[in-house]
C-alpha positions in Angstrom: -75.9 -45.7 -40.6 -73.6 -43.9 -42.9 -73.9 -44.0 -46.6 -71.0 -43.8 -48.7 -71.4 -42.2 -52.0 -69.9 -44.0 -54.9 -67.6 -41.8 -56.9 -66.9 -42.0 -60.6 -63.3 -42.5 -61.9 -63.6 -38.8 -63.2 -64.2 -37.4 -59.6 -61.4 -39.5 -58.2 -59.1 -38.3 -60.9 -60.1 -34.7 -60.4 -59.6 -35.0 -56.6 -56.1 -36.4 -57.2 -55.2 -33.6 -59.7 -56.4 -31.0 -57.0 -54.2 -32.5 -54.5 -51.3 -32.5 -56.7 -51.8 -28.9 -57.6 -51.9 -28.0 -53.9 -48.8 -29.9 -53.2 -47.0 -28.2 -56.2 -48.2 -24.9 -54.9 -46.8 -25.6 -51.5 -43.4 -26.5 -52.9 -43.4 -23.3 -55.1 -44.2 -21.2 -52.1 -41.5 -22.9 -50.0 -39.0 -22.4 -52.7 -39.8 -18.7 -53.0 -39.5 -18.2 -49.2 -36.3 -20.2 -49.1 -34.9 -17.9 -51.9 -36.0 -14.8 -50.1 -34.4 -16.1 -46.9 -31.1 -16.8 -48.6 -31.2 -13.2 -50.3 -31.8 -11.7 -46.9 -29.1 -13.8 -45.1 -26.3 -13.3 -47.6 -25.6 -9.6 -46.6 -25.6 -10.6 -42.9 -23.3 -13.5 -43.5 -21.0 -11.3 -45.5 -20.8 -8.6 -42.7 -19.8 -11.4 -40.2 -17.3 -12.8 -42.6 -15.9 -9.3 -43.2 -15.6 -8.7 -39.5 -13.6 -11.7 -39.0 -10.9 -10.8 -41.6 -7.9 -8.8 -41.4 -7.9 -5.4 -43.0 -5.8 -6.6 -45.8 -8.0 -9.5 -46.5 -11.2 -7.2 -46.8 -9.6 -5.5 -49.9 -7.8 -8.6 -51.4 -8.6 -9.4 -55.0 -10.2 -11.7 -55.9 -12.9 -11.5 -53.3 -13.2 -14.8 -51.1 -15.4 -15.9 -48.3 -12.4 -17.6 -46.7 -9.4 -15.3 -46.1 -6.0 -16.2 -47.0 -4.5 -15.5 -43.4 -7.4 -17.1 -41.6 -10.2 -15.7 -39.5 -9.4 -13.3 -36.5 -11.2 -11.4 -33.8 -8.9 -8.5 -34.2 -11.5 -6.0 -35.4 -13.8 -6.9 -32.4 -11.1 -6.3 -30.0 -10.2 -2.9 -31.6 -13.9 -1.8 -31.5 -14.3 -2.8 -27.9 -11.0 -1.0 -27.0 -11.9 2.1 -29.0 -15.2 3.1 -27.3 -17.1 2.8 -24.1 -19.2 -0.1 -25.6 -20.5 -1.5 -22.3 -21.8 1.8 -21.2 -23.5 2.4 -24.6 -25.1 -0.9 -24.3 -26.4 -0.1 -20.9 -27.9 3.3 -22.2 -29.5 1.6 -25.1 -31.0 -1.1 -22.9 -32.2 1.3 -20.3 -33.8 3.8 -22.7 -35.2 1.2 -25.0 -36.8 -0.7 -22.1 -38.2 2.4 -20.6 -39.6 3.5 -24.0 -41.1 0.2 -24.5 -42.9 0.0 -21.2 -44.3 3.6 -21.4 -45.5 3.1 -25.0 -47.2 -0.2 -24.1 -49.0 1.5 -21.1 -49.9 4.7 -22.9 -50.9 3.1 -26.2 -53.1 0.5 -24.7 -54.9 2.9 -22.3 -55.6 5.3 -25.5 -56.7 2.3 -27.5 -59.0 1.2 -24.7 -60.6 4.6 -24.3 -61.3 4.9 -28.1 -62.4 1.2 -28.5 -64.5 0.7 -25.4 -65.4 4.2 -23.9 -68.2 5.9 -25.7 -67.8 9.7 -25.9 -68.5 12.3 -28.6 -65.7 12.7 -31.2 -63.9 9.5 -30.5 -63.7 8.6 -34.2 -62.2 12.0 -34.8 -59.6 11.5 -32.1 -58.7 8.2 -33.6 -58.2 9.8 -37.0 -56.1 12.6 -35.5 -53.9 9.9 -33.9 -53.6 8.0 -37.1 -52.7 11.2 -38.8 -49.5 11.1 -36.8 -48.3 8.2 -38.9 -48.1 10.6 -41.9 -45.8 13.0 -40.0 -42.1 12.4 -40.9 -40.0 12.2 -37.7 -37.4 14.5 -39.2 -40.0 17.4 -39.2 -40.1 17.2 -35.3 -36.5 17.2 -34.6 -36.1 21.0 -34.1 -39.3 21.4 -31.9 -38.4 18.3 -29.9 -34.8 19.7 -29.3 -36.1 23.0 -28.3 -38.5 21.5 -25.9 -35.9 19.4 -24.2 -33.5 22.1 -24.1 -36.1 24.4 -22.5 -36.7 21.8 -19.8 -32.8 21.3 -19.4 -33.2 17.5 -20.5 -30.2 17.5 -22.8 -27.7 14.9 -22.0 -30.1 13.1 -19.7 -32.1 9.9 -19.9 -35.6 11.6 -20.0 -34.3 13.7 -22.9 -33.7 10.4 -24.9 -37.0 8.7 -23.6 -39.6 11.3 -23.8 -39.4 12.3 -27.5 -40.1 8.6 -28.4 -43.0 7.6 -26.3 -45.8 8.7 -28.8 -46.6 5.8 -31.0 -49.6 6.2 -33.2 -48.9 2.7 -34.7 -49.1 1.1 -31.3 -52.5 2.8 -30.6 -53.8 1.5 -33.9 -52.6 -2.1 -33.2 -54.1 -2.2 -29.8 -57.5 -0.6 -30.8 -57.8 -3.2 -33.7 -57.3 -6.0 -31.2 -59.6 -4.5 -28.6 -62.3 -4.1 -31.2 -62.2 -7.8 -31.7 -62.7 -8.8 -28.1 -66.3 -9.8 -27.1 -68.4 -7.2 -25.4 -69.9 -9.8 -23.1 -66.8 -9.9 -21.0 -67.0 -6.1 -20.3 -70.7 -6.4 -19.6 -70.3 -9.2 -17.1 -67.5 -7.3 -15.3 -69.6 -4.0 -15.2 -72.5 -6.1 -13.6 -70.1 -7.2 -11.0 -69.2 -3.6 -10.1 -65.9 -3.5 -12.0 -64.7 0.0 -13.1 -63.3 0.8 -16.5 -59.8 0.9 -15.2 -60.2 -2.6 -13.5 -61.6 -4.1 -16.7 -58.7 -2.6 -18.6 -56.1 -4.0 -16.2 -57.6 -7.3 -15.2 -59.4 -8.5 -18.3 -58.2 -6.6 -21.4 -54.6 -6.7 -20.7 -54.3 -10.3 -19.9 -56.2 -11.2 -23.0 -53.8 -9.0 -25.1 -50.6 -10.8 -24.3 -49.8 -11.5 -27.9 -50.3 -8.0 -29.0 -48.4 -6.7 -26.0 -45.5 -8.9 -26.9 -45.5 -7.7 -30.6 -45.9 -4.0 -29.8 -43.1 -4.2 -27.1 -40.7 -6.0 -29.5 -41.2 -3.7 -32.4 -41.0 -0.6 -30.0 -37.8 -2.0 -28.4 -36.2 -2.6 -31.9 -37.2 0.8 -33.2 -35.8 2.6 -30.1 -32.8 0.6 -30.1 -32.0 1.5 -33.7 -33.0 5.1 -33.5 -30.0 7.1 -34.3 -31.2 10.7 -35.0 -33.0 11.7 -31.8 -30.2 10.4 -29.4 -27.6 12.0 -31.7 -29.4 15.3 -31.4 -30.2 15.0 -27.6 -26.8 13.8 -26.4 -23.3 15.4 -26.6 -21.6 13.5 -23.7 -20.0 10.2 -24.8 -21.1 8.7 -21.4 -24.8 9.2 -22.4 -24.5 7.8 -26.0 -26.5 4.8 -27.1 -25.1 2.1 -29.4 -26.0 3.6 -32.7 -24.6 7.0 -31.8 -21.5 5.6 -30.0 -20.6 3.3 -32.9 -21.1 6.0 -35.3 -18.5 8.1 -33.5 -16.1 5.1 -33.4 -16.6 4.4 -37.1 -15.8 8.0 -38.0 -12.3 7.6 -36.6 -11.5 4.5 -38.7 -11.6 6.1 -42.1 -12.1 3.2 -44.7 -11.5 0.2 -42.5 -14.1 -2.3 -43.5 -13.4 -5.0 -40.9 -13.7 -2.6 -38.1 -16.9 -1.1 -39.5 -18.5 -4.5 -40.1 -17.4 -5.5 -36.5 -19.1 -2.6 -34.9 -22.2 -3.2 -37.0 -22.5 -6.8 -35.9 -22.0 -5.8 -32.3 -24.7 -3.2 -32.5 -27.2 -5.5 -34.2 -26.5 -8.7 -32.1 -28.8 -7.9 -29.2 -31.8 -7.3 -31.8 -31.1 -10.7 -33.5 -31.1 -12.4 -30.1 -34.5 -10.7 -29.1 -35.9 -11.7 -32.5 -34.8 -15.4 -32.3 -36.4 -15.7 -28.8 -39.8 -13.8 -29.4 -40.4 -14.5 -33.1 -43.5 -16.6 -32.3 -44.9 -13.7 -30.2 -44.3 -11.3 -33.2 -46.2 -13.4 -35.7 -48.9 -14.2 -33.4 -49.3 -10.5 -32.3 -49.5 -9.4 -35.9 -52.1 -12.1 -36.8 -54.2 -11.3 -33.8 -54.4 -7.6 -34.7 -56.7 -8.5 -37.5 -59.4 -10.3 -35.3 -63.0 -9.2 -35.3 -65.9 -10.1 -33.2 
């Protein structure tokens, strides 16, 4: 038998007021997020709008979203004709995919060792890895170039890939997730005779799919957008990536806003598509890095 407690009018009024405040708070949060989304999308919309204008319309006064002569794809045609864009897309896709795969494997292995393999000084090793987050990438440009030049890797795919495979942030994310997984799974596998490598590959990695997706997407985006390292390591136009190739094309335009915006849209379009398809995995992976047992 259940007993329903009688509520006084004051309690009912207080509960109603609390529900109203929560509803108001939700609407305020939604309004703030909507405003932030609009502020973020306006520059993107303006870049696309400018890319679809003629060069004369981009400098017309007063400024207008709808050009007087109508929209055109002339700027995109000129950008595609001016550079070897398909080759640059291929180079970016190849190097970014290779960097992503290597980073996921190396970072997860390092995180598994620090999180699950007891050895002396593992906390020190972890802090040394985290210290790498405080090293500006620009400081390493000259040593990395000297190293790649010594091994004759300039103007090669390994010369673009190898300097970008060290990721302290990826190690940190994987370790945080591995720390939250129950030890009972590992203990049961060890009783069955599984080696540490088998536990890593057959138990830990399948359980880490959200984090793998998040790290892979972040790594892919960062390597795709990386300009300075490919710019330093590559001199041959056939080996250029999208950011480097588009920069060389843009430098030949002078002040031509439509062409510059068209090249920027073409360079960022693959990343927008990747984010739209995998945004759930990104959010889920970030949320799961904070799990603790």
